C-alpha positions in Angstrom: 117.6 144.8 37.3 118.3 144.6 33.5 121.8 145.1 32.3 122.7 148.2 30.2 122.9 147.8 26.4 126.0 150.0 26.2 129.0 147.9 25.4 131.3 150.1 27.4 129.0 149.8 30.4 128.8 146.0 30.0 132.6 145.8 29.9 132.9 147.9 33.1 130.2 145.8 34.8 132.0 142.5 34.0 135.3 144.0 35.2 133.7 145.1 38.5 132.2 141.7 39.0 135.5 140.0 38.4 137.2 142.3 41.0 134.4 141.6 43.5 134.9 137.9 43.0 138.6 138.1 43.5 138.1 140.1 46.7 135.9 137.3 48.2 137.7 134.0 47.7 137.6 133.4 43.9 141.1 134.5 42.9 142.9 131.6 41.2 145.9 133.1 39.4 144.7 133.7 35.9 141.7 131.3 36.0 138.0 131.9 36.5 135.7 134.2 34.6 132.4 136.0 34.5 130.2 137.2 31.7 127.0 139.0 30.9 124.6 138.3 28.0 124.9 140.6 25.0 121.5 142.4 24.7 121.8 142.1 20.9 121.9 138.3 21.1 125.5 138.1 19.8 126.9 136.0 22.7 128.6 136.9 26.0 130.7 139.8 27.2 133.4 137.7 28.9 136.6 138.3 30.9 139.7 137.9 28.7 142.1 135.1 29.4 145.6 135.6 30.8 144.7 137.9 33.6 143.7 137.4 37.2 140.2 138.4 38.3 141.6 141.2 40.4 143.4 142.6 37.3 140.3 143.0 35.1 139.3 146.4 33.8 136.9 147.3 30.9 139.7 146.8 28.3 140.1 143.2 29.4 136.5 142.2 28.6 135.4 141.1 25.1 132.4 139.8 23.2 132.5 136.1 22.4 130.0 134.5 20.1 128.5 131.0 20.4 131.1 129.8 17.9 133.9 131.1 20.0 134.8 134.1 17.9 135.9 137.3 19.6 133.5 139.7 17.9 134.4 142.9 19.8 137.3 143.8 22.0 140.8 142.4 22.3 142.6 139.7 24.2 142.9 135.9 24.4 139.6 134.1 24.7 139.1 131.7 27.6 139.0 128.1 26.5 135.9 127.5 28.7 133.8 130.0 26.9 131.1 127.3 26.2 130.1 127.4 29.8 128.9 130.9 29.3 127.5 130.7 25.7 125.7 127.4 26.2 124.1 128.3 29.6 122.9 131.6 28.1 121.5 129.7 25.1 119.7 127.2 27.3 118.4 129.7 29.9 116.6 132.7 28.5 116.1 133.8 32.2 119.8 134.0 32.8 121.6 137.3 32.1 125.0 136.5 33.6 127.2 133.5 34.3 130.1 133.1 36.8 132.6 130.2 36.7 135.2 130.1 39.4 137.3 127.7 41.4 136.7 128.6 45.1 138.6 126.3 47.5 135.8 125.5 50.0 133.2 124.8 47.3 135.6 122.4 45.5 136.5 120.7 48.8 132.9 120.2 49.9 131.8 118.9 46.5 134.6 116.4 46.4 133.4 114.9 49.7 130.0 114.0 48.1 128.2 115.7 51.0 125.1 117.6 50.0 125.2 121.3 50.8 123.4 121.8 54.1 121.9 125.0 55.5 124.0 125.1 58.7 124.0 128.9 58.3 121.8 131.4 56.4 123.8 131.3 53.1 123.0 127.7 52.0 119.3 128.5 52.2 119.7 130.4 48.9 120.4 127.1 47.2 117.8 124.6 48.5 116.0 122.9 49.8 116.7 120.4 47.0 120.4 119.2 46.8 122.6 121.5 44.7 123.2 119.7 41.3 126.5 118.1 40.6 128.3 117.8 37.2 130.4 114.6 37.1 130.7 113.8 33.4 134.3 115.1 33.5 136.6 117.0 35.8 138.4 118.5 32.8 137.9 121.9 31.3 134.6 122.6 29.5 136.0 123.4 26.1 133.4 122.3 23.6 129.8 123.3 22.9 128.7 119.8 23.7 130.3 119.9 27.1 128.8 123.3 27.6 125.4 122.0 26.8 125.9 119.1 29.3 126.8 121.7 32.0 123.6 123.6 31.1 121.6 120.5 31.3 123.0 119.6 34.7 122.4 123.1 36.0 118.7 122.9 34.9 116.7 125.7 36.3 118.9 126.2 39.4 121.1 129.1 40.4 124.3 127.1 40.9 126.1 123.9 40.0 129.1 122.0 41.5 131.6 121.0 38.8 133.0 118.2 40.9 136.8 118.4 41.3 136.8 121.5 39.2 134.8 124.5 40.4 131.3 126.0 40.4 128.9 127.7 37.9 126.6 130.4 39.3 124.0 132.3 37.3 121.5 135.1 37.8 119.2 137.4 35.9 122.0 140.0 36.0 125.6 140.1 37.0 124.9 141.5 40.5 122.8 138.4 41.4 125.2 135.9 39.8 128.2 137.4 41.6 126.5 137.6 45.0 125.3 134.0 44.5 128.9 132.9 43.9 130.1 134.7 47.0 127.3 133.2 49.2 127.9 129.7 47.8 131.6 129.8 48.9 130.6 131.2 52.3 128.0 128.4 52.7 130.6 125.7 51.8 133.2 127.1 54.1 130.7 127.2 57.0 129.7 123.6 56.4 133.3 122.4 56.4 134.0 124.3 59.6 130.8 122.9 61.2 131.4 119.3 60.2 135.1 119.6 61.1 134.3 120.8 64.6 132.8 117.4 65.4 129.8 116.8 67.6 126.4 116.3 65.9 125.9 119.1 63.4 122.4 120.5 62.8 120.8 122.3 59.9 117.6 124.1 59.0 114.8 121.8 57.8 113.4 122.1 54.3 110.2 123.9 55.1 111.9 126.6 57.2 114.7 126.8 54.7 112.3 127.9 52.0 110.9 130.6 54.3 114.4 131.8 55.2 115.4 131.9 51.5 112.4 134.0 50.6 112.7 136.3 53.6 116.5 136.9 53.5 117.5 136.6 49.8 115.1 138.9 48.0 116.1 140.4 44.7 116.4 143.8 46.6 118.6 142.3 49.2 120.9 140.6 46.7 121.4 143.8 44.9 122.0 145.7 48.1 124.7 143.1 48.9 126.2 143.7 45.5 126.3 147.4 46.2 128.0 146.7 49.5 130.6 144.5 47.9 131.3 147.1 45.2 131.7 149.8 47.8 134.4 147.8 49.5 136.6 147.6 46.4 138.5 150.9 46.9 139.3 150.0 50.5 140.8 146.7 49.4 
């Protein structure tokens, strides 16, 4: 599902994605951000700094170039813009990037446990272990660090920034946002399962691939996005 080329539509799309993330465990005061690739190759349409994810509307989304210049729109630029610009430069298949600080994902990554498919959600991210970025726990504020994040992400759909947060990507914003929501749900479920004691079980690698391909089709991920957007007025 390609993104629109209309800047106003792109701003509204990013704003909607931010509000969906806030409604599903990603709210972290004024921190966390989402972006979409500019179809003209100018950089990323990114949430502006200084606002909570739940506060974002189209007027609080601006275009940031690879050099960190705000080329269109207003507002303070996020210091971690290189996460977005460098991942987009490294991954032509990626149309959107999400960086958030969800509590359960941070907790699980800090334990050094691999993400296990103890429920459906984690099957989206395997069967290989989810990659981990450990070069620094500090903010990703330089192009060099952004390139290191992109390298750690590789060709995967998500990355743990250990003791910091997560990066999730997709061909479009709908996929990237739903991926971020499912990752946090998977991490929460694993922490609940391990914390319950006993002898936890999880899906084997071969079946995990089958479940991923059966459950998390492109159509299903976009239907999940539509569902999450429909819930926003009620919240």
